[in-house]
C-alpha positions as CSV (number, residue, x, y, z in Angstrom):
1,M,118.3,-7.1,-59.7
2,P,119.9,-4.3,-57.6
3,K,117.6,-2.3,-55.4
4,A,116.5,1.1,-56.6
5,T,118.2,3.9,-54.8
6,S,117.5,7.6,-54.4
7,P,120.1,10.4,-53.9
8,A,121.1,10.9,-50.3
9,T,119.9,14.0,-48.4
10,E,120.9,15.7,-45.2
11,V,118.8,16.5,-42.1
12,E,119.8,19.3,-39.8
13,V,119.4,18.2,-36.2
14,G,120.6,20.3,-33.3
15,G,123.5,21.8,-35.3
16,R,124.5,18.4,-36.7
17,A,124.0,17.3,-40.3
18,V,122.8,13.8,-40.5
19,R,123.1,12.1,-43.9
20,I,120.1,10.0,-44.9
21,S,120.9,7.6,-47.7
22,N,118.1,6.2,-49.9
23,P,115.5,8.5,-48.3
24,D,112.8,7.3,-50.6
25,R,113.2,3.6,-49.6
26,V,109.7,2.5,-48.5
27,Y,109.6,1.1,-45.0
28,F,105.8,0.7,-44.6
29,P,104.4,-0.6,-47.9
30,E,100.7,-0.3,-47.1
31,L,101.1,3.4,-46.4
32,G,104.0,4.2,-48.7
33,L,106.0,5.7,-45.8
34,T,109.7,6.0,-46.5
35,K,112.9,6.3,-44.5
36,L,112.8,10.0,-44.7
37,D,109.2,10.0,-43.5
38,L,110.4,8.0,-40.5
39,A,113.1,10.6,-39.8
40,H,110.6,13.4,-40.1
41,Y,108.3,11.7,-37.6
42,Y,111.1,11.4,-35.0
43,L,112.0,15.0,-35.6
44,A,108.4,16.0,-34.9
45,V,108.4,14.2,-31.5
46,G,112.0,14.9,-30.8
47,E,112.0,16.1,-27.2
48,G,109.6,13.4,-26.2
49,V,111.5,10.5,-27.7
50,V,114.8,11.8,-26.2
51,T,113.2,12.0,-22.8
52,A,112.1,8.4,-23.1
53,L,115.5,7.2,-24.2
54,R,117.9,9.5,-22.4
55,E,121.0,7.7,-20.9
56,R,119.4,4.3,-21.3
57,P,121.0,1.2,-22.9
58,C,118.9,0.8,-26.0
59,M,118.3,-2.1,-28.3
60,M,117.7,-1.1,-31.9
61,H,115.1,-3.0,-34.0
62,R,116.4,-2.5,-37.5
63,F,114.6,-3.3,-40.8
64,P,117.1,-2.8,-43.6
65,D,114.4,-3.8,-46.2
66,G,111.4,-2.3,-44.5
67,I,109.0,-3.8,-42.1
68,T,108.1,-6.7,-44.3
69,G,111.7,-7.8,-44.4
70,E,114.1,-9.2,-41.8
71,R,114.1,-7.7,-38.3
72,V,117.5,-7.2,-36.8
73,H,117.7,-7.0,-33.0
74,Q,120.9,-4.8,-32.7
75,K,122.5,-4.8,-29.2
76,R,125.7,-3.3,-30.4
77,L,126.0,0.2,-32.0
78,P,126.4,-0.4,-35.8
79,R,129.8,0.2,-37.3
80,G,130.6,3.5,-38.9
81,A,129.0,5.6,-36.3
82,P,130.1,9.2,-36.0
83,D,132.1,10.2,-33.0
84,W,129.1,12.0,-31.4
85,M,127.1,8.9,-31.1
86,E,127.2,7.7,-27.5
87,T,127.1,4.2,-26.0
88,V,127.0,2.3,-22.7
89,H,128.9,-0.8,-22.0
90,V,126.7,-3.7,-20.7
91,T,127.2,-7.3,-19.9
92,F,125.1,-10.4,-20.7
93,P,126.1,-13.1,-18.2
94,R,124.1,-15.8,-19.8
95,W,126.3,-15.7,-22.9
96,N,129.4,-14.3,-21.3
97,R,129.3,-11.4,-23.7
98,T,129.4,-7.6,-23.6
99,A,128.1,-4.9,-25.9
100,D,128.4,-1.2,-26.3
101,E,124.7,-0.3,-26.8
102,L,123.2,2.9,-28.2
103,C,122.8,5.5,-25.4
104,V,120.7,8.5,-26.6
105,T,121.5,11.9,-25.2
106,E,120.4,14.1,-28.1
107,L,118.0,13.9,-31.1
108,A,120.6,13.6,-33.8
109,Q,121.5,10.2,-32.4
110,V,117.9,9.0,-32.9
111,I,118.0,10.3,-36.5
112,W,121.3,8.6,-37.2
113,S,119.8,5.4,-36.0
114,V,116.9,5.8,-38.4
115,Q,119.6,6.2,-41.1
116,M,120.8,2.8,-40.0
117,S,117.3,1.4,-40.6
118,C,116.2,1.5,-37.0
119,V,112.4,1.7,-36.8
120,E,111.8,0.7,-33.1
121,F,113.7,1.8,-30.0
122,H,113.7,-0.6,-27.0
123,P,115.5,0.9,-23.9
124,W,116.4,-0.7,-20.6
125,N,114.6,0.4,-17.5
126,S,117.9,1.6,-16.0
127,R,120.4,4.3,-17.1
128,R,124.1,4.1,-17.8
129,G,125.0,5.8,-14.5
130,H,123.5,2.8,-12.6
131,V,122.9,0.1,-15.1
132,E,122.2,-2.6,-12.5
133,Q,119.7,-0.4,-10.5
134,P,116.5,0.4,-12.5
135,D,114.9,3.8,-12.1
136,E,111.8,2.8,-14.0
137,W,109.1,0.3,-12.9
138,R,107.1,-1.0,-15.9
139,I,103.6,-2.2,-15.7
140,D,102.9,-4.2,-19.0
141,L,99.2,-5.0,-19.6
142,D,99.5,-7.8,-22.2
143,P,96.1,-9.1,-23.6
144,G,95.6,-12.8,-24.3
145,E,94.7,-14.0,-27.8
146,E,90.9,-13.7,-27.1
147,C,91.1,-10.5,-25.1
148,D,89.8,-7.3,-26.5
149,F,91.2,-3.8,-25.9
150,A,88.2,-2.8,-23.8
151,T,89.3,-5.4,-21.3
152,V,92.8,-4.0,-21.3
153,R,91.4,-0.5,-20.6
154,R,89.4,-1.8,-17.7
155,V,92.4,-3.5,-16.2
156,A,94.3,-0.3,-16.6
157,G,91.7,1.4,-14.5
158,V,92.2,-1.1,-11.7
159,A,96.0,-0.5,-12.0
160,Q,95.4,3.2,-11.7
161,E,93.3,2.6,-8.6
162,V,96.1,0.6,-6.9
163,L,98.7,3.2,-7.9
164,D,96.6,6.0,-6.4
165,E,96.2,4.1,-3.1
166,L,100.0,3.7,-3.0
167,G,100.6,7.3,-3.7
168,A,102.5,6.5,-7.0
169,T,102.2,8.5,-10.2
170,G,101.7,6.2,-13.2
171,W,102.4,7.4,-16.8
172,P,100.3,5.4,-19.2
173,K,101.0,4.8,-22.9
174,T,99.8,2.5,-25.6
175,T,102.3,-0.2,-26.5
176,G,101.9,0.5,-30.2
177,S,100.6,-3.0,-30.5
178,K,97.6,-4.5,-28.6
179,G,98.3,-3.5,-25.0
180,L,99.0,-0.7,-22.6
181,H,102.1,0.2,-20.5
182,V,102.3,2.3,-17.3
183,Y,105.6,3.6,-16.2
184,V,106.5,4.7,-12.6
185,R,109.8,6.4,-11.7
186,I,111.6,4.8,-8.8
187,P,114.9,5.7,-7.0
188,P,117.8,3.6,-8.4
189,E,118.3,1.9,-5.1
190,H,117.3,-1.7,-5.9
191,G,118.5,-4.4,-8.2
192,F,116.5,-5.9,-11.0
193,A,115.4,-8.9,-8.8
194,D,113.8,-6.7,-6.2
195,V,112.1,-4.4,-8.7
196,R,110.7,-7.5,-10.4
197,R,109.4,-8.8,-7.0
198,A,107.7,-5.4,-6.3
199,A,106.2,-5.5,-9.8
200,L,104.8,-9.0,-9.1
201,A,103.3,-7.9,-5.8
202,F,101.6,-5.1,-7.6
203,A,100.4,-7.4,-10.3
204,R,98.9,-9.8,-7.7
205,E,97.0,-7.0,-6.1
206,V,95.5,-6.0,-9.5
207,E,94.7,-9.7,-10.0
208,R,92.9,-9.9,-6.7
209,R,90.7,-6.9,-7.7
210,T,89.5,-8.1,-11.1
211,D,89.0,-11.5,-12.7
212,E,90.0,-9.9,-16.0
213,A,93.7,-9.9,-15.0
214,T,96.1,-12.7,-14.4
215,T,99.7,-13.2,-13.2
216,T,99.8,-16.9,-14.3
217,W,103.3,-17.4,-15.5
218,W,103.0,-20.0,-18.3
219,R,101.0,-18.8,-21.4
220,K,99.5,-22.3,-21.9
221,D,97.9,-22.0,-18.4
222,R,96.4,-18.6,-18.9
223,D,92.8,-17.8,-19.8
224,P,93.2,-16.2,-23.3
225,S,90.4,-13.7,-22.5
226,Q,92.4,-12.2,-19.6
227,V,95.1,-9.5,-19.4
228,F,98.5,-10.8,-18.3
229,V,100.1,-8.2,-15.9
230,D,103.6,-8.9,-17.1
231,F,105.8,-8.2,-14.2
232,N,108.7,-9.9,-16.0
233,Q,109.3,-6.9,-18.1
234,N,111.2,-5.6,-15.1
235,A,113.8,-8.4,-15.4
236,R,117.4,-7.5,-16.3
237,D,117.9,-6.8,-20.0
238,H,114.2,-7.0,-20.8
239,T,113.2,-4.1,-23.1
240,I,109.9,-2.7,-24.4
241,A,109.2,-0.1,-27.0
242,A,109.9,3.4,-25.7
243,A,107.3,6.2,-25.6
244,Y,107.0,7.6,-29.1
245,S,108.7,4.7,-30.7
246,V,107.3,3.6,-34.0
247,R,106.2,0.0,-34.2
248,A,106.6,-2.3,-37.2
249,T,102.9,-2.7,-37.8
250,P,101.3,-2.2,-41.3
251,D,99.5,1.0,-40.1
252,A,102.8,2.4,-38.6
253,R,101.5,2.7,-35.0
254,V,103.5,4.4,-32.3
255,S,103.7,3.9,-28.6
256,A,101.7,6.9,-27.5
257,P,101.8,8.6,-24.1
258,L,98.2,9.2,-22.8
259,R,96.5,11.2,-20.1
260,W,94.7,9.0,-17.7
261,D,91.4,10.5,-18.7
262,E,92.0,9.3,-22.3
263,V,92.6,5.6,-21.3
264,A,89.0,4.6,-21.1
265,D,88.3,5.5,-24.7
266,C,91.6,5.2,-26.6
267,E,92.3,2.8,-29.4
268,P,95.8,1.7,-30.3
269,G,95.2,2.4,-34.0
270,D,94.5,6.1,-33.3
271,F,98.2,6.8,-32.8
272,T,100.4,6.5,-35.9
273,V,103.3,8.1,-37.7
274,R,100.7,10.2,-39.5
275,T,98.6,11.3,-36.5
276,M,101.1,11.6,-33.7
277,P,103.0,14.7,-35.0
278,E,99.8,16.9,-34.8
279,R,98.9,15.5,-31.4
280,Y,102.4,16.2,-30.1
281,A,102.3,19.7,-31.5
282,E,99.0,20.3,-29.7
283,L,99.7,18.5,-26.4
284,G,103.5,18.4,-26.1
285,D,105.2,15.5,-24.2
286,L,102.6,14.0,-21.9
287,H,105.5,12.2,-20.0
288,A,107.5,15.4,-19.6
289,G,107.1,15.4,-15.8
290,I,108.0,11.7,-15.2
291,D,111.4,12.3,-13.7
292,D,109.9,14.5,-11.0
293,A,107.4,11.9,-9.7
294,V,109.6,9.3,-7.9
295,F,107.9,6.5,-5.9
296,D,109.6,4.5,-3.1
297,L,109.2,0.7,-3.7
298,A,109.1,0.0,0.1
299,P,105.3,-0.7,0.3
300,L,105.5,-3.1,-2.6
301,L,108.5,-4.9,-1.3
302,E,106.5,-5.3,2.0
303,W,103.6,-6.7,-0.1
304,A,106.1,-9.1,-1.7
305,R,107.3,-10.3,1.7
306,R,103.8,-10.8,2.8
307,D,102.9,-12.8,-0.3
308,E,106.0,-15.0,0.0
309,A,105.4,-15.7,3.7
310,A,101.9,-16.9,2.7
311,G,103.4,-19.3,0.2
312,A,103.3,-17.4,-3.0
313,E,106.0,-18.4,-5.5
314,T,108.1,-16.0,-7.5
315,P,108.9,-17.5,-10.9
316,D,112.6,-17.4,-11.8
317,A,113.5,-14.6,-14.2
318,P,115.3,-15.8,-17.4
319,D,119.0,-15.2,-17.3
320,S,120.3,-12.2,-19.3
């Protein structure tokens, strides 16, 4: 039986008319949220999500039949894109392939991606002007199977303590799933390997300060009650959900920027497609100043050299 369709509508975005076909198609069945609801959410947090995605190669996580259907990891911009959609050409040495990935510079491009069934936006930590030199160091606090969110919050507090001692400004957010992310702007002067080494050195320092954190590489070897400080999210072509990205969870959670004074009491389920627009209207983009707080990785690279001289091993990053 053919799927039910609803008449297309148009959304005005920054002087562009973006056509939304099947606007009543339900993407989140438990909540009844539709494609048009998703577009309206991204309009409500527009400046914030564009700041998070601006100029970055971006993988689109598409759900043509809603979140209970197939997830399509789209590296290449879908066919039929209007001429105002922008891309960046990237290579994947492992597969000897290239792709022209979505590269957001304005909100209309986000809304067109929603029209193409994109729910989640997963950008690189580098920009198209320097694809091979990241300008974003990502701290990913990933809880084990038996780890509660209170533990994640405590480990985040330790991470903040280390960042403060380094003189680095961290920008926390929920992942939209079970963990927390902290982003730090860095100058685009190092390759992915060195940024990953620096991230590992930081993770080891957090691990030294609390037995609730681990840098153990293999999942099977980790204590499931600990938080994995996942330094590997800084490897080339690794992507994680952007600030303000919706996640494909039944309750339509979003990856929500936080103030540090909110971290100790926050819950991931507090931030959803339904709750975030009001929060954004009240607080604005909590990551708005991120580009003005740049941290030099030199101290962390010195920590990495110290650890390596003492015999610490750096696991190989998977090939892109």
